[in-house]
N, C-alpha and C positions, 0 to 999 in steps of 0.2 A: 515779487515780494516775500521776504524771509518773516516767520516770528518766531517768538521767544529766543533770544538770544541768551547765552548763560551769563551767571552772576556767581556772586561770592555768597558762599553761605555763612562764611563768619563776619562781614559786612552785614550779611543782611541781619543779622544776630544781635548787631549793635545798634544798627538803625531801629530796629523794633523796641530794643531797651531804651534807646532817646524817646521815642514816641511815647512811651510807656510813663518815662521819667516826666516829660511836659504834662501829660494827663493827671499824676500824682500832685506835680506842682500847683495845677490848676483846682486840682479837687479840694486842695490845702488852701484854697486862698489866696496862693502866692502871683498869681498872673490873672488879670481880667479876663473875659474876654475876647477883645479885641487883640489884646497882647497874643494868648491863647494861640489865636487864629492865623497871626502872623509869623511867629515862630513855626508853629507846625507847618505852614505853607513852605517858610521856609528850609526847615526838615525834608520836609518831601521834597522839593526842587532839588536839594542835593541826593536823596536815596535816588533821584531817577538819572541823575550822571552817573551817580556808582552804578548803577544798572547796566548802563549800555556803554561804561570804560571798555569791558574785555574784549567787547565787540567792534571797537573803532581798530582800524586797520592804520600801520604804522605812518605819521602823518596827517592823519584825520583827525580835524578839532571842530570842535562846536562852536558855532559862529553866532547862533541866535536859537532863545528858548520862551516858549508859551505855556501857561500854565491855565488850567480853568476846571469849574464846577459845572457839571451838565445839571440844567434844569429836571426837577420830577416829571418824566410823561405820563405817569401813571398814578393812584392811590396810592399810601402809603402800605406797605404790607400789615402794619398793627396799627388801626385807628386813633390810639393814645399813646404810642411811643413815638420818639424820635425816629425816625431811620434814617442812615447814611445816605451819603450821596454817591454817587460815579465822578470821578476824578480824573481829568486828561492833561495830557502833557504831549509836547511837539518839541523835536530836539532838531534843528537843521545844521547839520556839519557841511563842512566844504565839499562829501562824495555823497551823503543820504540824507533820508529825513528819516526820524526814529519818530514811533507815537508808541507812549503809556497810556494805560486805562486801566485806574484799579479803584478800589474802593475806598473810599473814604470817609469816617466816621463824624468827622468836623469835630465832636463833642465826645467824653470818653463814654456818657450815658447812651451814646447813641448804637441802633442795633444795625448791623447790615442787613440788605436786603435779599429776598432768597435766591437772588440770580446774582447774586457778586462775585465776580471774579477778576481776574488780572492778566493783561495782556499787555505784550511787548513786542515791537517788529518793526521792521524798517523797510523803504524801498529806495531804489536808487532814483535819482533824478530823473535818468532816462526812461523809466518804468510810469512817471507823473504825465496825463493824458491833458492837465489843464485844472483850475478850478472853478468852481461853480458859485454863486452867491443864492441859499437857500432859505426856507422859511418853515417854522417849526411851530404847530397849533397844540397850547400847552393845554392837553387835554385833561391831564389829571386837576388842574386848577378848575377848566370849567365844569368838571364833574360834580367837584365840590361846591361849585357856587348855584349850579343845579339843586343839590341835595338840599344848601342852603334855603334857596327862594322856595323851593317846597314844601317844606319844614312848615316855614312862616306863612306859606300860601293857604296849609291846610288849619293852622293854628291861628291865623292871623286874629279872629274873633277873641281867642283868651287870651293872646299877649298881648294884648292895649297896646304901650309904648313900645316896647320891642319888637314885636311883628311889624312895623312899618321899616324901622331899621334893618332887622334880619332882612327882610325881602330886598330891601337896597343894596344890602354888602353882598347877596348872592347874586342880584343881578348883575350889578358890577363886578362880581367876579368872573363871571359867565361872559361880559363885555370885554372884561381887558384880554381875556385869554383867549378870545376869538378873534377880536378886531387888531391884538398889538401883539402879532407871533413874534416869537422869539428870532432874530437873523443869525444866521451863522454861513459859514464858507465850507465847503467840502472841496478835499485835495482829490480829486478824480485819477483814481489808478488802472491804467491800460489792462485791458481784459477783467474791470468789475464794474457795476453797475452803481452801488452802494458808496463809492469815496471813503476819505476819513473828514468826520465834519470838526470844524474847530472852532470851537466856541468864543465868545468874547474878541472877535477877530479884531474889532473897532481899537482896540487898547494899544497902547505901546510897542507893547511886546508882540500882540499879535499882528501887528503890522509889518513889523521888524522880518518874525518869519515868513509870513506871505511875500513881503517884498524881495526875500532872499529866493524862494521859490520863483517867482515871477522871472528875476535874473536869471537863475537859469535854464526856465524855459523859451525866455528870449534868446537864447545862445541857442539853445536847441532847434528856435522856430515856431515850437510848439503852442497853444493858444494861453495867454496868461489869465483869462479870466472868461467865464462861459456866461 
């Protein structure tokens, strides 16, 4: 497994400027939230392709790609501030699998989390040991629901009508986080127990990337699904 392939500083500056320009258009009201999110995702996907381009070998081409926003695994760093999230992308070429993880603000007003960092790495298909289907409990959502329910319970007699409502909202949040965990697929790398999580794997692009991995593993005789 190789990490942090090289990039183009000038193109990086151009990409940053394009994202800033989008944010400025959004702030001025030229773009609604939905359109802003669409254009920003398109820009980030293109940025990922440009980031891995210098590491592509002669004749190596991108066959499929998949992008997602990872769910919050913990409470926000600031309770009253919008915190950005971690975004991820995988690019399957005819020779290797690339992964790019980075901080995605999502909106111009979002602040980066304390542990925000960017990684860019790749593995050869021969280094992939298989894929495993896993579940992840949303502990941040569960904790938030517990806090809401606890406050509602302590002030139940004072809150009147809103007390039962808040208690129900908090209870639903805890139940949803613990009874409906997020499902994802982990691409297992030889010599590592953690793997590469691939979220939103049931989307069209997710199935395309996992299908490409499965075909490569089938040729090599490796298990396609754990």
